[in-house]
N, C-alpha and C positions, 0 to 999 in steps of 0.2 A: 860447461866454461868452453867458449870458444878460443881455439889456437890463435894467438897472435900473428898478423903476417909478418914476416920480417921485413925490414926497410929494405934491404938491397932485393927482394923479390918484388916489392912493391915498386920499388925505380924501374925493374926490367918490365912489370907489367904496363908502368906507363910508357914507357919507351916504345913497347911494341905496338900499343893501341894509339897512341899518338903520332906513329910514323904511317898512317894507312896507305900512302901513294907507293910505300915500300913493301908493305905484307897484305893488306886486304887483298882477298881474291887471289893467292898464292897460286899459280900454276893454271890459273883460269885461261880459256880461249874463247869465252863468251862475250857478247857484245859489251857487257858490262865493264869489262877488263880490258879490253882492246880498243873499242872505237867511241866511248863515251867521253866526251869533253869535261874538264873540270871545271871550266869557266862558267859563270852565271849568265853569260850570253852566247847565243849561237853561232855570231858574227866574229867571234874572238878566237883564234887560232892558238891551240896549246897543244902541247904532249899528252897521247892518250897514256890513260894508267898501265903503268909496267910492272910487271911481276916478279917479285924476288924470293927466291927460295930461301928459307930458314935452313940453317945446319942443325941438325938432330944431336942432342946431346947422347953419349954413350949408352944412357939408361935405355933408350930405345934399341940399339942392339941387341941387350941382355933380355928385353922383353921379348923381341922377335924369336930369339933362340929357344926361350922356355916355353912360350907359345906354340912354336913348331913342334917342340919336344912332346906338348900334350897330344897331338895327332899322331906322331910316329909311335909314341909308348903306348897310347892306352888303345891304340885299334887292335882289332883281334888278328893276330898273324896268320890264322888259317882262313879266313873268309874276306877281311878286309873292313869289317864294320868296326865304325867308331861309336862309341857309347855317346848317348844324350848328355850324361854329366859323369863326374869322376872327382872323387873317388866312390860315390855311392852305386856307379855303375850298374843299375838294375836292367838297362836295355838300350839298344842301339836306337840311333835317330837317323833317317834317311839323309836329313838336311845336314847334320854333322859329318856323314860322308861326304857330300858335295863338297865342304869346307876342306876335308882331310884331302881329298882330290886334288884341290887348288893348292894345299899347302906343300904336297910334296915336290913339286918343282922349285918352290920358293925355299925347300931346303937344298936342292940341287945346285941352284944360284948362288947359294950361299956357302957352300961346300960342307953342310951338314950332314948331308949323305950322297952317296954316288948315284949317279944316272941310272945305273944298273940297277941299284937298291929301290930306285923310286918307281923304273918301270917293272920290277918284279912285284911290287905292292899294288900299283896302280893295276897291272894285268888280272892279279890275284882278284883284286876288288871287282873288277868289271865282270870277269867271268861268272863271278858268284852271282852277280846280279842278272846275267843273262840266263842261268840256269836256273834261278830261283822258282819254286812250283808257283803256279800262275792260276787263278779260276775265281770262282764266285762264292765258294765255299767259306764258312765262318771260320775256321780253323785250318791249320796245316799248310796254308798259303802266306805268300809274301806280297803278291801283286795280282792286279787284274787289268787287263786292256791297257798295260804299260804303264800303269801308275803304281805306286808302291805304298805300303801302309807307312804312317808317320813312325811308328816305332816297331823295331823287330827284336825278335829273341837274338840276343848277342850269339849264340851258337849255331842255331839252325836257320836264323833269318827269316823264321815264321811271324806274322802277327803275334804281337806281343801279349795282348789281351781283347777281351770284348767290347772295350771303351775305344779302342783305337780305330781310327777311319782310314780310310784311302785316302790320301792328301794330295790335292792338286798342287798347293804351293809348296809343299815339303819335296814332292817330285820335283818341281821346277828348281829348287835350290840344289837336288841331287843332280839334274840334268845341266845346271850350270857346270858343275864339277866335273861332268863326262865330258862336255865339249870343250872345256878348259883344256883335258887332258887329249882329247883329239888334236886340239891345235898345237899344243904344246910339243907333243912325241912325233916330232916332223922327221925323223932319219929313216934313210932307206934301209931299216933293219928290221929283221921278220917279227920280231916281238913288239916293236913300235907300229908296224903296220898293223898287227893284231889289234892292239889297243884302238886305233883309229878305225878298224872295222866295228869292233865290239861297239865302239862308243855310238857310232852310225846306227847299228842295229837297235840298241837301247831308246835312242831318242826317236828313230823313226816308229817304234812301237807305242809309243804315249797318243793315245787317241783322244786329242783334245776336244773334239767334236762330241764324244761319247758322253761328256760332263756338259754340255749345254743342252740343259734342259729348258733354260730361259734364253734362248739364242737372242743376241750373239755373244751374251755372257758365259763365264765358264763358273760352275760350281764348286763351292769350297771343297767337297770331296763326296765319298758315299760310303755306306756301311751296309755290309751283307743282312743285317739283321733288319733295317729299316729303310733301304735306298738311298736316294741322292740328298745330300744335305741342302735345304731349301735356300740357304743363303749363298748368292752368287758374288765373286768378288768386282767389286765396284770402286772407282779410284776415290781417292789417292791414297795408295800406301804400298807396301812391299811386293805386291802382285803385280806393280809393272813389268817384272822381271816374266812372270806367267805370262803375259800376252806378249812380249817379244816373241818368247820361245814358240806359243802357240802360233802366231803369226808367220814365223820361220819354217814352222813344219815341212819336210817335203813329203809327209804322207797322209796326216791328218790335220792339214791347216784349217784355223777358224778364219772367217773373211774380215777384211780390213775394217769394217764397221763395229767389231768389236772394240776396236780403239776409240772410237769417237763415242760409242756408248759408257766405255769405262772412262772417259773424260767426263763425261755429262756432267757427273757431280762434284766437278772442282770448285764451280763458282760458290758452292756451299761452304767450302773450307779454304777459300781464298780470302784473305783480310790481312790487318795491321794487327801484330800481336808483339808486346814488349818492343815497339818503336820499330820493328821490321814487318814488311809487306811481303807475302809469300804464300805458297799453297802449303797449308798447315796438316801435320799429321803429330799428334801428341809425344809418343815414343820416337826415340830418335831412330830405331833400327828401321822404321819405314822409310826414313830418308838415306840410309846406308845400304841394306841390303842388295838393292838393284844396281848400286854404283859400285859394288865389289867388283862385279866383272864388265861393267859396260862405263865406257868413258864417255859422259854425259856433255864433257865440255865443248860448247861451240855447235852442238847439234840440237835441233828445236824440232818438235812437233807442232801441229796447228796451235794448240793452245799458248804454248811457250811463245812462240812466234809474236802471238797478239799481246803477251805481257813484256815482251823485249828480254827477257832474260833465258836461262836454260835451266835444267834440273840441276845442275851442279851448284849453279848460283843459287837455286833455291834451297838446296841442302845447307849450303853456307850461311844463309839467313837463318835457318832453322836452328843451327847450332848455337849462332848469336843470340837468338830469342830465348833458348833455354838457360844461356849463361846469364843474360837480363834476369830471367824469373828469379833464379839461384840468388842472383845479387838482392833483388827485391824481397825475396824469402817472405811471401805473404803469410805462410804458416808458422814461421818463427821457428824451423828445424834447426837444430845445432849443426855449424860448421859449415851452412851454406854460404856461399861468396864467388867471388870472381875465379877462385881457383877448385873448389869444389861444387861440380855442378854436372850434370848429366842423367836424365831420366829416360829409361827404356823397359823393355820386356826384361826382368830379372829376379833372382830368388829374392825373398824377404824373410823377416824371423817368423812370423806366425799370422794365422787368420784371427784376430783379435781385435777386442777394443779395450783400450787402455787410457787413463787420464794422462793428459798433457798440457801442462800450462794452464790446469783448471778446467779443461774441457774433454769430452770424450773424442778421442781420435780412432780411426779405422786403421789397422795395420793388415797387412797380407802375406803371405807366402810368396810363391811364383806368382806373378803377375805382370802384365803390362802396366808401366808407368811412365807418365807423361805430363807436358804442360804446354798449351796450345789453344787454338780455338775450339778444339773438340778432343776426344779420347783423353780425358785428364784423370791423372789420380797421382798423388803425390802423399806417401807416408815417412818420407824422410830416407828412403833409401836409395842411395847414388850407385850406380854401376860402372866401372871403370870403361867398359867398352863403349859406353855412350859417348864418352869424350874423345879416348884414341882413336875410334873407329871414323872420327870425323877428321882426323888429322889432315887429309887432301884437302879438305873444303877450308879450314880455318886453323892453318898451324900456330898463328900468332897466339891465340888463346889454347889451344889443346896441348900443345910444348909445355907452357909453365903449369898447367893444371896437371899433367901426366907426373912432373916431376915434383908437384906439391903434395899430390896422393902417395907417391911413393917414398916422401920425406916423412910426412906426418902419419901415414897408417902401414907402412911397408913391414914392420915389425910383426904384425899378424895378417897383414892383407897379402902380402907378396911372398910367393914361395916358389915350389919347385916348378911350376908352370906358368908363372908370371902371376897376373893379379887374379886373387879369386873373384867370384862371380860380382859381389856386392858387399854394401857395408852401410850400416846405419847408427851414426853416433849418436842418435836421440832416443835409440832403444835400448835401455837399461834395466828391464822389467824382470823379475826373479819369477818365471812362470816357463812350463815346458814348451821347449820350441821344435817347430816342424824340422828345422835343419840349422847348423851353422852353431854359433856362442855367442855369449855377451862375454865381453873382456873387460874387466874391471875398470871403471873410470873412462873407457873408450866407445860403449856401445857394441851393438850387434854386427857379427863378421859373417860372411858365408864360408861354409867348409867344403862347398863342391866348385868345380870348373864345369862351365857348360859351353858345350861344343860352338853352338850358334853364336854364342858370345866371343868365345876365342875366336872363330874364323874369321870375323871382320877385323878386328886388331891385326892379326897378322898380315891379311891380304891388304889392308888400307896402308899400313905403314910400308908395305912393298911398293904400291902404287905411287906413294908419296915420293918415295927414294928415286924410282927412275920409270913410271908408267908400268911396270912389268906385268901386272896381270891383265890391264887394260890391253896394253900391246899383243900380247898373245892372242885374245879375244877378237882384237881387230882381224884378224886372220881369219876367223870362223865364218864360212858364207851364210851359215842359218842366221847366226846374231846380225850380220849386215842384212839378210834379207827380211828378218823379223821387223828389224829397225825401219827400213824402207816401206814396208808394207804398213808399218803404223803411222807414216807421214812424216818420218824424219828427215831432215834435210840439212845439209851444211857440214863446214868442220872436217873431220876425218872421212865422211860419208861421201863427199865429192870426187870424183875420180881425179887424179892428177892431170894438169895442163900438160900438153905434149907441144915442141915446137916442131917447127917444119922439119929439122934436122933430125928429128925422132927424140931429141933429148927432153927430160921432164923440165917444163918452165919453173924459174923461181917464182916464188909468192910475190904478189903485188907489193910495193910498200908504199906507192900513192895512192891516197884513200881517192875513193869516187867522189866526186860532186854529189852533196845532199841537196834534195827537194826541201823547200820550205817547210812542209808537213815533218819531214825527217828531222830537220834542224829543231823544230819546237819539240819534237818529241825526245830527242835525244837530251835536248837542255832540261826539261822536265824531269827524266830519269837522272841526269847529272846533279839536278839540286836535291832530289831525293837521296842519292848516294852520299853527297857532301852534306847533308843534316845528320844523316846516319853517323858518317865517320867524325863529326865534330862533337856528336852526343857522345860517341866512346872516348873522344879525346878528354871532352870535359870530366868525364868519370874517372878517368885514369889520373887527372890532374887534380882531383877534389881532394881535401882533406880526409884521410881515412880515420874512422870513427873506432876508437878500442872498443873490444867486446864488454858486454856487461857483465 
């Protein structure tokens, strides 16, 4: 039985969506939010779309604190290794460590730990990774050529098992945390200096060119038993951050054509889905991971310049498309709707076939789930991280969704470290489970927290509040270099203009005259945006059907 949406929340949703000029594209610095006219004709002067930040309810502060405590409490205090998942905690994940290194300064800024405590934990972690045994041997090593094994033994830091690969993208997620620490700990203090030095050493060790067996692309990884993984990272997905790091490397950089070839497959996944035109990737983590550390508002590579948007706007559209998919609910899963949405990589109940609504449906354990032009799989499993980590992109739909999930399912889904990984209201089968439990009359709920799902929740709330992670990373010269070598221009990448008196010039407030072609292009984009907004407003104002 579906939960009936309360009348008060229906009104809230209607108000949020029916007021697009105030809320849509909150915090954006893109052409869509700053320069597109709203009028249907290019020769009519109108005010540009203004961004308005929505206030976060108290729940979000509680989510932040609990999610931070996940990283602080579960990380091994002897070596800085963070578990892939908890409480089943079988091994460490190097990507989880990257998110943990990002979490500690967030804790400092919020007063949850002292700067001295965060420095101690960070320095311990970086030293451990610096000194970890490296080599091509099958066992007893944790790294090779600067890359680290995806999963490490929680105590020794060695490769966890023979099925674990030397992972390029997970090493990239780790390095994002390493470089974040390098830029955050900037004081003239011996320990903070050491953090910066070790971070530099770790980043310089990564030999990105070694994994380029099919230049200019980078392979997904390497096994000591079988060699290089045949599949390379091609766009569009979470490996955008990998190429930025590889291009920005001061020691083993890949050539700029790597980005050109990476984006060559974009046209295969650019299209209209659920009323949104964007660069599609089914699971939402592909639209989130790179944005945790890099502020893509107002900066564009060649591809996005041609499309007239940026990657931030692209992720906003992806979030809206997923919500629209949940509202349409083509597979008739329980509880899907405007407040319950979000498919990404997450835990699930079990790998099994079960009858649902008179037909056989496939369910999975841990798997990528998504809705889009490609990479689609949906078994009724919702992951809170999918919506919450989209907060900076679309707060007007994420805030009500987060509050609703907490109110409806919080009794069994929300615990010591915030939201458990996922839940599935449709799965009520009495069969052995891989993980989690079935709550009577409520469906399946996960039993673990997963580090790579917790990390984006914490960091993206911080970014929404005050751009914290983004602003720290803007100071990192390697990130700037990687973006520039990929062809990104505009926005915060542009050097500040200096006046004759040496003072920084104020931003221009008078728009430059547009050519006829530019006016036509702007009008076309504005009409598309207006149609999209009108559709959302109509949806919000339409009579709500009661559940069957």
